[in-house]
PDB file with one MODEL, atoms N, CA, C and O in Angstrom:
MODEL        1
ATOM      1  N   MET A   1     185.065  72.877  99.793  1.00  0.00           N
ATOM      2  CA  MET A   1     186.265  72.252  99.320  1.00  0.00           C
ATOM      3  C   MET A   1     184.850  70.867  98.550  1.00  0.00           C
ATOM      4  O   MET A   1     183.858  71.031  99.260  1.00  0.00           O
ATOM      5  N   GLU A   2     184.608  70.005  97.729  1.00  0.00           N
ATOM      6  CA  GLU A   2     183.430  69.841  97.401  1.00  0.00           C
ATOM      7  C   GLU A   2     184.273  68.272  97.979  1.00  0.00           C
ATOM      8  O   GLU A   2     185.478  68.026  97.928  1.00  0.00           O
ATOM      9  N   ASN A   3     183.131  67.380  98.521  1.00  0.00           N
ATOM     10  CA  ASN A   3     183.662  66.035  98.466  1.00  0.00           C
ATOM     11  C   ASN A   3     182.708  64.814  97.473  1.00  0.00           C
ATOM     12  O   ASN A   3     181.515  64.564  97.303  1.00  0.00           O
ATOM     13  N   THR A   4     184.047  64.264  96.966  1.00  0.00           N
ATOM     14  CA  THR A   4     183.581  63.272  95.396  1.00  0.00           C
ATOM     15  C   THR A   4     184.094  62.212  96.118  1.00  0.00           C
ATOM     16  O   THR A   4     184.960  61.966  96.958  1.00  0.00           O
ATOM     17  N   ALA A   5     182.849  61.449  95.188  1.00  0.00           N
ATOM     18  CA  ALA A   5     183.603  59.933  95.851  1.00  0.00           C
ATOM     19  C   ALA A   5     184.490  58.812  95.269  1.00  0.00           C
ATOM     20  O   ALA A   5     184.721  57.672  95.674  1.00  0.00           O
ATOM     21  N   GLY A   6     184.885  59.454  94.264  1.00  0.00           N
ATOM     22  CA  GLY A   6     185.715  59.100  94.078  1.00  0.00           C
ATOM     23  C   GLY A   6     186.998  58.971  93.903  1.00  0.00           C
ATOM     24  O   GLY A   6     187.640  57.939  93.705  1.00  0.00           O
ATOM     25  N   THR A   7     187.490  60.465  94.012  1.00  0.00           N
ATOM     26  CA  THR A   7     189.055  60.604  94.972  1.00  0.00           C
ATOM     27  C   THR A   7     188.828  59.928  96.293  1.00  0.00           C
ATOM     28  O   THR A   7     188.847  61.013  96.875  1.00  0.00           O
ATOM     29  N   GLY A   8     188.609  58.989  97.369  1.00  0.00           N
ATOM     30  CA  GLY A   8     187.898  58.690  98.628  1.00  0.00           C
ATOM     31  C   GLY A   8     189.036  59.224  99.298  1.00  0.00           C
ATOM     32  O   GLY A   8     190.007  58.597  99.721  1.00  0.00           O
ATOM     33  N   LYS A   9     188.792  60.564  99.356  1.00  0.00           N
ATOM     34  CA  LYS A   9     188.943  61.169 100.304  1.00  0.00           C
ATOM     35  C   LYS A   9     189.091  61.349 101.568  1.00  0.00           C
ATOM     36  O   LYS A   9     190.088  61.331 102.290  1.00  0.00           O
ATOM     37  N   GLU A  10     187.427  61.617 101.863  1.00  0.00           N
ATOM     38  CA  GLU A  10     186.811  62.133 102.310  1.00  0.00           C
ATOM     39  C   GLU A  10     184.460  61.830 101.943  1.00  0.00           C
ATOM     40  O   GLU A  10     183.667  62.225 101.087  1.00  0.00           O
ATOM     41  N   LEU A  11     184.377  61.024 103.099  1.00  0.00           N
ATOM     42  CA  LEU A  11     183.203  60.422 102.995  1.00  0.00           C
ATOM     43  C   LEU A  11     182.029  61.489 102.766  1.00  0.00           C
ATOM     44  O   LEU A  11     181.918  62.424 103.559  1.00  0.00           O
ATOM     45  N   LEU A  12     181.076  61.339 101.587  1.00  0.00           N
ATOM     46  CA  LEU A  12     180.394  62.171 101.593  1.00  0.00           C
ATOM     47  C   LEU A  12     179.174  61.891 102.998  1.00  0.00           C
ATOM     48  O   LEU A  12     179.200  61.034 103.881  1.00  0.00           O
ATOM     49  N   GLU A  13     178.269  62.898 102.755  1.00  0.00           N
ATOM     50  CA  GLU A  13     176.853  62.713 104.153  1.00  0.00           C
ATOM     51  C   GLU A  13     176.114  61.990 104.862  1.00  0.00           C
ATOM     52  O   GLU A  13     175.539  61.698 105.911  1.00  0.00           O
ATOM     53  N   PHE A  14     176.494  61.776 103.422  1.00  0.00           N
ATOM     54  CA  PHE A  14     174.888  60.177 103.861  1.00  0.00           C
ATOM     55  C   PHE A  14     175.802  58.622 104.053  1.00  0.00           C
ATOM     56  O   PHE A  14     175.324  57.652 104.640  1.00  0.00           O
ATOM     57  N   GLU A  15     177.064  58.643 103.482  1.00  0.00           N
ATOM     58  CA  GLU A  15     178.068  57.904 104.150  1.00  0.00           C
ATOM     59  C   GLU A  15     178.294  58.019 106.045  1.00  0.00           C
ATOM     60  O   GLU A  15     177.593  57.409 106.853  1.00  0.00           O
ATOM     61  N   ARG A  16     179.341  58.871 106.361  1.00  0.00           N
ATOM     62  CA  ARG A  16     179.262  59.666 106.842  1.00  0.00           C
ATOM     63  C   ARG A  16     178.028  59.275 107.767  1.00  0.00           C
ATOM     64  O   ARG A  16     178.710  58.497 108.434  1.00  0.00           O
ATOM     65  N   THR A  17     176.604  59.161 108.436  1.00  0.00           N
ATOM     66  CA  THR A  17     175.614  59.386 108.508  1.00  0.00           C
ATOM     67  C   THR A  17     175.381  57.104 108.511  1.00  0.00           C
ATOM     68  O   THR A  17     174.845  56.409 109.373  1.00  0.00           O
ATOM     69  N   TYR A  18     175.799  56.838 107.688  1.00  0.00           N
ATOM     70  CA  TYR A  18     175.449  55.379 107.837  1.00  0.00           C
ATOM     71  C   TYR A  18     176.073  55.109 108.794  1.00  0.00           C
ATOM     72  O   TYR A  18     175.283  54.528 109.538  1.00  0.00           O
ATOM     73  N   PHE A  19     177.713  55.211 109.593  1.00  0.00           N
ATOM     74  CA  PHE A  19     178.704  55.210 110.047  1.00  0.00           C
ATOM     75  C   PHE A  19     178.805  54.804 111.185  1.00  0.00           C
ATOM     76  O   PHE A  19     178.988  53.797 111.869  1.00  0.00           O
ATOM     77  N   GLU A  20     178.590  56.159 111.216  1.00  0.00           N
ATOM     78  CA  GLU A  20     177.590  56.504 112.125  1.00  0.00           C
ATOM     79  C   GLU A  20     176.835  56.123 112.765  1.00  0.00           C
ATOM     80  O   GLU A  20     176.668  56.478 113.932  1.00  0.00           O
ATOM     81  N   ARG A  21     176.075  55.161 112.063  1.00  0.00           N
ATOM     82  CA  ARG A  21     174.843  54.787 112.839  1.00  0.00           C
ATOM     83  C   ARG A  21     174.486  53.059 112.582  1.00  0.00           C
ATOM     84  O   ARG A  21     173.430  52.440 112.710  1.00  0.00           O
ATOM     85  N   LEU A  22     175.803  52.636 112.188  1.00  0.00           N
ATOM     86  CA  LEU A  22     176.208  51.346 112.766  1.00  0.00           C
ATOM     87  C   LEU A  22     176.723  51.577 113.996  1.00  0.00           C
ATOM     88  O   LEU A  22     176.263  51.238 115.086  1.00  0.00           O
ATOM     89  N   ARG A  23     178.404  52.602 113.569  1.00  0.00           N
ATOM     90  CA  ARG A  23     178.780  52.574 115.161  1.00  0.00           C
ATOM     91  C   ARG A  23     177.492  52.404 116.701  1.00  0.00           C
ATOM     92  O   ARG A  23     177.481  51.866 117.807  1.00  0.00           O
ATOM     93  N   LEU A  24     176.654  53.169 115.922  1.00  0.00           N
ATOM     94  CA  LEU A  24     175.430  53.402 117.350  1.00  0.00           C
ATOM     95  C   LEU A  24     175.254  51.984 117.769  1.00  0.00           C
ATOM     96  O   LEU A  24     175.548  51.437 118.832  1.00  0.00           O
ATOM     97  N   ALA A  25     174.546  51.382 116.369  1.00  0.00           N
ATOM     98  CA  ALA A  25     173.842  50.275 116.355  1.00  0.00           C
ATOM     99  C   ALA A  25     175.566  49.216 117.084  1.00  0.00           C
ATOM    100  O   ALA A  25     175.367  48.813 118.229  1.00  0.00           O
ATOM    101  N   ALA A  26     176.710  48.916 116.626  1.00  0.00           N
ATOM    102  CA  ALA A  26     177.073  47.758 117.255  1.00  0.00           C
ATOM    103  C   ALA A  26     177.377  49.144 119.008  1.00  0.00           C
ATOM    104  O   ALA A  26     176.307  49.356 119.578  1.00  0.00           O
ATOM    105  N   GLN A  27     177.874  49.443 119.271  1.00  0.00           N
ATOM    106  CA  GLN A  27     177.192  49.795 120.569  1.00  0.00           C
ATOM    107  C   GLN A  27     176.328  50.287 121.120  1.00  0.00           C
ATOM    108  O   GLN A  27     176.668  51.385 121.561  1.00  0.00           O
ATOM    109  N   VAL A  28     174.987  49.939 121.407  1.00  0.00           N
ATOM    110  CA  VAL A  28     173.822  49.847 122.008  1.00  0.00           C
ATOM    111  C   VAL A  28     173.859  48.167 122.212  1.00  0.00           C
ATOM    112  O   VAL A  28     173.490  47.717 123.297  1.00  0.00           O
ATOM    113  N   ILE A  29     174.500  46.872 120.704  1.00  0.00           N
ATOM    114  CA  ILE A  29     174.070  45.867 120.807  1.00  0.00           C
ATOM    115  C   ILE A  29     174.972  44.936 121.768  1.00  0.00           C
ATOM    116  O   ILE A  29     175.107  43.846 122.323  1.00  0.00           O
ATOM    117  N   ILE A  30     175.488  46.241 121.526  1.00  0.00           N
ATOM    118  CA  ILE A  30     177.169  46.527 123.255  1.00  0.00           C
ATOM    119  C   ILE A  30     176.980  45.852 125.007  1.00  0.00           C
ATOM    120  O   ILE A  30     177.224  44.982 125.843  1.00  0.00           O
ATOM    121  N   GLU A  31     176.154  47.482 124.518  1.00  0.00           N
ATOM    122  CA  GLU A  31     175.817  48.067 125.806  1.00  0.00           C
ATOM    123  C   GLU A  31     174.253  46.239 126.295  1.00  0.00           C
ATOM    124  O   GLU A  31     173.710  45.405 127.020  1.00  0.00           O
ATOM    125  N   ALA A  32     174.348  46.515 125.805  1.00  0.00           N
ATOM    126  CA  ALA A  32     172.575  45.559 126.606  1.00  0.00           C
ATOM    127  C   ALA A  32     173.223  44.545 126.253  1.00  0.00           C
ATOM    128  O   ALA A  32     172.312  43.717 126.268  1.00  0.00           O
ATOM    129  N   ALA A  33     174.424  43.807 125.844  1.00  0.00           N
ATOM    130  CA  ALA A  33     174.693  42.257 126.307  1.00  0.00           C
ATOM    131  C   ALA A  33     175.030  41.994 127.073  1.00  0.00           C
ATOM    132  O   ALA A  33     175.317  40.805 126.935  1.00  0.00           O
ATOM    133  N   PRO A  34     175.374  42.468 128.460  1.00  0.00           N
ATOM    134  CA  PRO A  34     175.462  42.093 129.620  1.00  0.00           C
ATOM    135  C   PRO A  34     174.626  41.224 130.256  1.00  0.00           C
ATOM    136  O   PRO A  34     174.827  40.173 130.865  1.00  0.00           O
ATOM    137  N   ASP A  35     173.040  42.259 129.840  1.00  0.00           N
ATOM    138  CA  ASP A  35     172.814  42.498 130.871  1.00  0.00           C
ATOM    139  C   ASP A  35     171.673  41.768 130.262  1.00  0.00           C
ATOM    140  O   ASP A  35     171.292  40.945 131.094  1.00  0.00           O
ATOM    141  N   LEU A  36     170.704  41.680 128.797  1.00  0.00           N
ATOM    142  CA  LEU A  36     170.119  40.618 128.434  1.00  0.00           C
ATOM    143  C   LEU A  36     170.911  39.406 128.142  1.00  0.00           C
ATOM    144  O   LEU A  36     170.344  38.698 128.974  1.00  0.00           O
ATOM    145  N   GLU A  37     171.686  38.703 127.664  1.00  0.00           N
ATOM    146  CA  GLU A  37     172.699  37.719 127.916  1.00  0.00           C
ATOM    147  C   GLU A  37     172.350  37.311 126.842  1.00  0.00           C
ATOM    148  O   GLU A  37     172.068  36.117 126.951  1.00  0.00           O
ATOM    149  N   LEU A  38     172.185  37.754 125.617  1.00  0.00           N
ATOM    150  CA  LEU A  38     171.621  38.054 124.019  1.00  0.00           C
ATOM    151  C   LEU A  38     173.106  37.473 123.019  1.00  0.00           C
ATOM    152  O   LEU A  38     173.368  36.802 122.021  1.00  0.00           O
ATOM    153  N   VAL A  39     173.442  37.874 123.564  1.00  0.00           N
ATOM    154  CA  VAL A  39     176.073  37.825 122.915  1.00  0.00           C
ATOM    155  C   VAL A  39     176.740  37.264 123.643  1.00  0.00           C
ATOM    156  O   VAL A  39     176.873  37.433 124.855  1.00  0.00           O
ATOM    157  N   THR A  40     177.453  36.198 122.638  1.00  0.00           N
ATOM    158  CA  THR A  40     177.953  35.160 123.779  1.00  0.00           C
ATOM    159  C   THR A  40     179.565  36.247 123.233  1.00  0.00           C
ATOM    160  O   THR A  40     179.744  37.087 122.351  1.00  0.00           O
ATOM    161  N   GLY A  41     180.604  35.532 124.494  1.00  0.00           N
ATOM    162  CA  GLY A  41     182.082  36.067 123.752  1.00  0.00           C
ATOM    163  C   GLY A  41     183.138  36.061 121.973  1.00  0.00           C
ATOM    164  O   GLY A  41     184.065  36.758 121.560  1.00  0.00           O
ATOM    165  N   PRO A  42     182.468  35.068 121.470  1.00  0.00           N
ATOM    166  CA  PRO A  42     182.939  35.434 120.672  1.00  0.00           C
ATOM    167  C   PRO A  42     182.432  36.261 119.726  1.00  0.00           C
ATOM    168  O   PRO A  42     183.179  36.815 118.919  1.00  0.00           O
ATOM    169  N   LEU A  43     180.895  36.462 119.719  1.00  0.00           N
ATOM    170  CA  LEU A  43     179.886  37.888 119.504  1.00  0.00           C
ATOM    171  C   LEU A  43     180.251  39.392 119.513  1.00  0.00           C
ATOM    172  O   LEU A  43     180.317  40.378 118.779  1.00  0.00           O
ATOM    173  N   GLU A  44     180.443  38.990 120.743  1.00  0.00           N
ATOM    174  CA  GLU A  44     180.733  40.355 121.584  1.00  0.00           C
ATOM    175  C   GLU A  44     181.849  40.950 120.992  1.00  0.00           C
ATOM    176  O   GLU A  44     181.975  42.066 120.488  1.00  0.00           O
ATOM    177  N   ALA A  45     182.876  39.755 121.171  1.00  0.00           N
ATOM    178  CA  ALA A  45     184.312  40.315 120.249  1.00  0.00           C
ATOM    179  C   ALA A  45     184.022  40.661 118.822  1.00  0.00           C
ATOM    180  O   ALA A  45     184.328  41.787 118.428  1.00  0.00           O
ATOM    181  N   GLU A  46     183.639  40.074 118.266  1.00  0.00           N
ATOM    182  CA  GLU A  46     182.666  40.034 116.177  1.00  0.00           C
ATOM    183  C   GLU A  46     182.332  41.346 116.919  1.00  0.00           C
ATOM    184  O   GLU A  46     183.320  42.077 116.994  1.00  0.00           O
ATOM    185  N   LEU A  47     181.328  41.801 117.432  1.00  0.00           N
ATOM    186  CA  LEU A  47     180.845  42.662 117.667  1.00  0.00           C
ATOM    187  C   LEU A  47     181.983  44.536 118.010  1.00  0.00           C
ATOM    188  O   LEU A  47     182.003  45.640 117.466  1.00  0.00           O
ATOM    189  N   GLN A  48     182.412  44.152 118.699  1.00  0.00           N
ATOM    190  CA  GLN A  48     183.931  45.339 119.240  1.00  0.00           C
ATOM    191  C   GLN A  48     184.431  45.608 118.492  1.00  0.00           C
ATOM    192  O   GLN A  48     184.949  46.724 118.528  1.00  0.00           O
ATOM    193  N   ILE A  49     184.644  44.563 117.046  1.00  0.00           N
ATOM    194  CA  ILE A  49     186.267  44.686 115.897  1.00  0.00           C
ATOM    195  C   ILE A  49     185.400  45.420 114.839  1.00  0.00           C
ATOM    196  O   ILE A  49     185.606  46.477 114.241  1.00  0.00           O
ATOM    197  N   PHE A  50     184.417  44.583 114.790  1.00  0.00           N
ATOM    198  CA  PHE A  50     183.204  45.785 113.912  1.00  0.00           C
ATOM    199  C   PHE A  50     182.609  47.797 114.554  1.00  0.00           C
ATOM    200  O   PHE A  50     182.317  48.971 114.326  1.00  0.00           O
ATOM    201  N   LYS A  51     182.763  47.012 115.172  1.00  0.00           N
ATOM    202  CA  LYS A  51     182.556  48.829 115.526  1.00  0.00           C
ATOM    203  C   LYS A  51     184.179  49.374 115.551  1.00  0.00           C
ATOM    204  O   LYS A  51     184.571  49.952 114.537  1.00  0.00           O
ATOM    205  N   GLU A  52     184.840  49.251 116.346  1.00  0.00           N
ATOM    206  CA  GLU A  52     186.395  48.995 115.664  1.00  0.00           C
ATOM    207  C   GLU A  52     186.787  49.998 114.393  1.00  0.00           C
ATOM    208  O   GLU A  52     187.405  51.062 114.425  1.00  0.00           O
ATOM    209  N   ARG A  53     186.081  49.122 113.007  1.00  0.00           N
ATOM    210  CA  ARG A  53     186.375  49.168 111.483  1.00  0.00           C
ATOM    211  C   ARG A  53     185.964  50.905 111.454  1.00  0.00           C
ATOM    212  O   ARG A  53     186.552  51.948 111.167  1.00  0.00           O
ATOM    213  N   VAL A  54     184.083  50.356 112.115  1.00  0.00           N
ATOM    214  CA  VAL A  54     183.994  51.065 111.292  1.00  0.00           C
ATOM    215  C   VAL A  54     184.233  52.620 112.238  1.00  0.00           C
ATOM    216  O   VAL A  54     183.808  53.427 111.412  1.00  0.00           O
ATOM    217  N   GLU A  55     184.559  53.259 113.177  1.00  0.00           N
ATOM    218  CA  GLU A  55     184.762  54.227 113.376  1.00  0.00           C
ATOM    219  C   GLU A  55     186.825  54.752 113.514  1.00  0.00           C
ATOM    220  O   GLU A  55     187.608  55.535 114.051  1.00  0.00           O
ATOM    221  N   PHE A  56     186.739  53.801 112.739  1.00  0.00           N
ATOM    222  CA  PHE A  56     188.733  53.767 111.747  1.00  0.00           C
ATOM    223  C   PHE A  56     188.125  54.549 110.489  1.00  0.00           C
ATOM    224  O   PHE A  56     188.745  55.404 109.858  1.00  0.00           O
ATOM    225  N   LEU A  57     187.061  54.205 110.270  1.00  0.00           N
ATOM    226  CA  LEU A  57     186.527  54.914 107.737  1.00  0.00           C
ATOM    227  C   LEU A  57     186.106  55.846 108.657  1.00  0.00           C
ATOM    228  O   LEU A  57     186.558  56.907 108.225  1.00  0.00           O
ATOM    229  N   LEU A  58     185.162  56.195 110.250  1.00  0.00           N
ATOM    230  CA  LEU A  58     184.884  57.602 110.146  1.00  0.00           C
ATOM    231  C   LEU A  58     186.879  58.821 110.522  1.00  0.00           C
ATOM    232  O   LEU A  58     187.166  60.006 110.355  1.00  0.00           O
ATOM    233  N   LEU A  59     187.653  57.612 111.034  1.00  0.00           N
ATOM    234  CA  LEU A  59     188.249  59.032 111.213  1.00  0.00           C
ATOM    235  C   LEU A  59     189.234  58.854 109.984  1.00  0.00           C
ATOM    236  O   LEU A  59     189.299  59.912 109.358  1.00  0.00           O
ATOM    237  N   LEU A  60     189.970  57.917 109.476  1.00  0.00           N
ATOM    238  CA  LEU A  60     189.984  58.065 107.910  1.00  0.00           C
ATOM    239  C   LEU A  60     189.180  57.563 107.073  1.00  0.00           C
ATOM    240  O   LEU A  60     188.674  56.443 107.141  1.00  0.00           O
ATOM    241  N   PRO A  61     188.932  58.841 105.757  1.00  0.00           N
ATOM    242  CA  PRO A  61     187.932  58.163 105.888  1.00  0.00           C
ATOM    243  C   PRO A  61     188.589  57.666 103.845  1.00  0.00           C
ATOM    244  O   PRO A  61     187.950  57.506 102.804  1.00  0.00           O
ATOM    245  N   GLU A  62     189.559  57.618 104.056  1.00  0.00           N
ATOM    246  CA  GLU A  62     190.748  57.901 103.283  1.00  0.00           C
ATOM    247  C   GLU A  62     190.073  56.275 102.547  1.00  0.00           C
ATOM    248  O   GLU A  62     189.348  56.111 101.566  1.00  0.00           O
ATOM    249  N   TYR A  63     190.583  55.432 103.353  1.00  0.00           N
ATOM    250  CA  TYR A  63     190.099  53.899 102.890  1.00  0.00           C
ATOM    251  C   TYR A  63     189.190  53.435 103.191  1.00  0.00           C
ATOM    252  O   TYR A  63     189.264  52.308 103.680  1.00  0.00           O
ATOM    253  N   ALA A  64     187.442  54.309 102.995  1.00  0.00           N
ATOM    254  CA  ALA A  64     186.452  53.801 102.103  1.00  0.00           C
ATOM    255  C   ALA A  64     186.479  53.391 101.496  1.00  0.00           C
ATOM    256  O   ALA A  64     185.853  52.332 101.524  1.00  0.00           O
ATOM    257  N   ALA A  65     187.243  53.765 100.242  1.00  0.00           N
ATOM    258  CA  ALA A  65     187.071  53.779  98.970  1.00  0.00           C
ATOM    259  C   ALA A  65     187.612  52.153  98.737  1.00  0.00           C
ATOM    260  O   ALA A  65     187.300  51.917  97.570  1.00  0.00           O
ATOM    261  N   ASP A  66     188.082  51.288  99.140  1.00  0.00           N
ATOM    262  CA  ASP A  66     188.338  49.815  99.577  1.00  0.00           C
ATOM    263  C   ASP A  66     187.332  49.064 100.056  1.00  0.00           C
ATOM    264  O   ASP A  66     187.138  47.886  99.755  1.00  0.00           O
ATOM    265  N   VAL A  67     186.626  49.773 100.865  1.00  0.00           N
ATOM    266  CA  VAL A  67     185.480  48.847 101.742  1.00  0.00           C
ATOM    267  C   VAL A  67     184.691  49.099 101.303  1.00  0.00           C
ATOM    268  O   VAL A  67     183.985  48.106 101.127  1.00  0.00           O
ATOM    269  N   LEU A  68     183.901  50.725 100.621  1.00  0.00           N
ATOM    270  CA  LEU A  68     182.631  50.285 101.256  1.00  0.00           C
ATOM    271  C   LEU A  68     182.439  49.637  98.631  1.00  0.00           C
ATOM    272  O   LEU A  68     182.951  50.015  97.577  1.00  0.00           O
ATOM    273  N   PRO A  69     181.610  48.799  98.999  1.00  0.00           N
ATOM    274  CA  PRO A  69     180.907  48.250  97.337  1.00  0.00           C
ATOM    275  C   PRO A  69     180.554  49.622  96.464  1.00  0.00           C
ATOM    276  O   PRO A  69     180.909  49.595  95.286  1.00  0.00           O
ATOM    277  N   TRP A  70     179.953  50.695  96.896  1.00  0.00           N
ATOM    278  CA  TRP A  70     179.801  51.853  95.757  1.00  0.00           C
ATOM    279  C   TRP A  70     180.527  52.411  95.446  1.00  0.00           C
ATOM    280  O   TRP A  70     180.629  52.676  94.249  1.00  0.00           O
ATOM    281  N   ARG A  71     181.782  53.078  96.769  1.00  0.00           N
ATOM    282  CA  ARG A  71     182.762  53.597  95.615  1.00  0.00           C
ATOM    283  C   ARG A  71     183.717  52.339  94.688  1.00  0.00           C
ATOM    284  O   ARG A  71     184.484  52.744  93.815  1.00  0.00           O
ATOM    285  N   LYS A  72     183.630  51.280  94.880  1.00  0.00           N
ATOM    286  CA  LYS A  72     184.968  50.294  94.243  1.00  0.00           C
ATOM    287  C   LYS A  72     183.813  50.273  92.854  1.00  0.00           C
ATOM    288  O   LYS A  72     184.386  50.367  91.768  1.00  0.00           O
ATOM    289  N   MET A  73     182.703  50.191  92.806  1.00  0.00           N
ATOM    290  CA  MET A  73     181.346  50.531  91.525  1.00  0.00           C
ATOM    291  C   MET A  73     181.970  51.468  90.663  1.00  0.00           C
ATOM    292  O   MET A  73     182.302  51.363  89.482  1.00  0.00           O
ATOM    293  N   LEU A  74     182.128  52.966  91.955  1.00  0.00           N
ATOM    294  CA  LEU A  74     182.571  54.554  91.046  1.00  0.00           C
ATOM    295  C   LEU A  74     184.029  54.198  90.521  1.00  0.00           C
ATOM    296  O   LEU A  74     184.302  55.293  90.029  1.00  0.00           O
ATOM    297  N   ASN A  75     184.593  53.802  90.405  1.00  0.00           N
ATOM    298  CA  ASN A  75     185.803  53.893  90.431  1.00  0.00           C
ATOM    299  C   ASN A  75     186.912  52.359  88.942  1.00  0.00           C
ATOM    300  O   ASN A  75     187.936  51.886  88.448  1.00  0.00           O
ATOM    301  N   GLY A  76     185.341  52.433  89.089  1.00  0.00           N
ATOM    302  CA  GLY A  76     185.725  51.339  87.305  1.00  0.00           C
ATOM    303  C   GLY A  76     184.932  48.954  87.775  1.00  0.00           C
ATOM    304  O   GLY A  76     184.537  48.000  87.104  1.00  0.00           O
ATOM    305  N   GLU A  77     185.202  49.301  89.397  1.00  0.00           N
ATOM    306  CA  GLU A  77     185.381  47.917  89.617  1.00  0.00           C
ATOM    307  C   GLU A  77     183.763  47.448  89.127  1.00  0.00           C
ATOM    308  O   GLU A  77     182.814  48.219  89.270  1.00  0.00           O
ATOM    309  N   GLN A  78     183.614  45.997  88.501  1.00  0.00           N
ATOM    310  CA  GLN A  78     182.780  45.250  88.662  1.00  0.00           C
ATOM    311  C   GLN A  78     181.991  44.916  89.661  1.00  0.00           C
ATOM    312  O   GLN A  78     182.650  44.546  90.632  1.00  0.00           O
ATOM    313  N   PRO A  79     180.428  44.885  89.887  1.00  0.00           N
ATOM    314  CA  PRO A  79     179.493  44.670  91.213  1.00  0.00           C
ATOM    315  C   PRO A  79     180.063  43.118  90.659  1.00  0.00           C
ATOM    316  O   PRO A  79     180.447  42.619  89.601  1.00  0.00           O
ATOM    317  N   PRO A  80     179.836  42.670  92.224  1.00  0.00           N
ATOM    318  CA  PRO A  80     180.144  41.218  92.742  1.00  0.00           C
ATOM    319  C   PRO A  80     178.736  40.197  92.123  1.00  0.00           C
ATOM    320  O   PRO A  80     177.591  40.648  92.092  1.00  0.00           O
ATOM    321  N   GLY A  81     178.947  39.362  91.851  1.00  0.00           N
ATOM    322  CA  GLY A  81     178.364  38.511  91.215  1.00  0.00           C
ATOM    323  C   GLY A  81     178.036  38.848  89.974  1.00  0.00           C
ATOM    324  O   GLY A  81     177.360  38.001  89.390  1.00  0.00           O
ATOM    325  N   LYS A  82     178.439  40.339  89.057  1.00  0.00           N
ATOM    326  CA  LYS A  82     178.393  40.114  87.908  1.00  0.00           C
ATOM    327  C   LYS A  82     179.434  39.653  86.395  1.00  0.00           C
ATOM    328  O   LYS A  82     179.542  40.689  85.738  1.00  0.00           O
ATOM    329  N   PRO A  83     179.909  38.919  85.948  1.00  0.00           N
ATOM    330  CA  PRO A  83     180.762  39.058  85.079  1.00  0.00           C
ATOM    331  C   PRO A  83     181.389  39.490  84.764  1.00  0.00           C
ATOM    332  O   PRO A  83     181.945  39.109  83.734  1.00  0.00           O
TER     333      PRO A  83
ENDMDL
END
């Protein structure tokens, strides 16, 4: 089965890699935060929410069409900031 960006059913390989890297980056920051005291409570909560949203899109890629700007453009929407 071939993945197509227009269907919104599955993630393309580069999209999966993109989300996995975002998830890993959030996890590294969250794990380093208590040791380095770089992240405040609200920021840590936002990072956790961000990480969970990325994991959600990895598990249920059919919702990626509503989130990814390039998928929106492939589905006929105008790019942000363009009339």
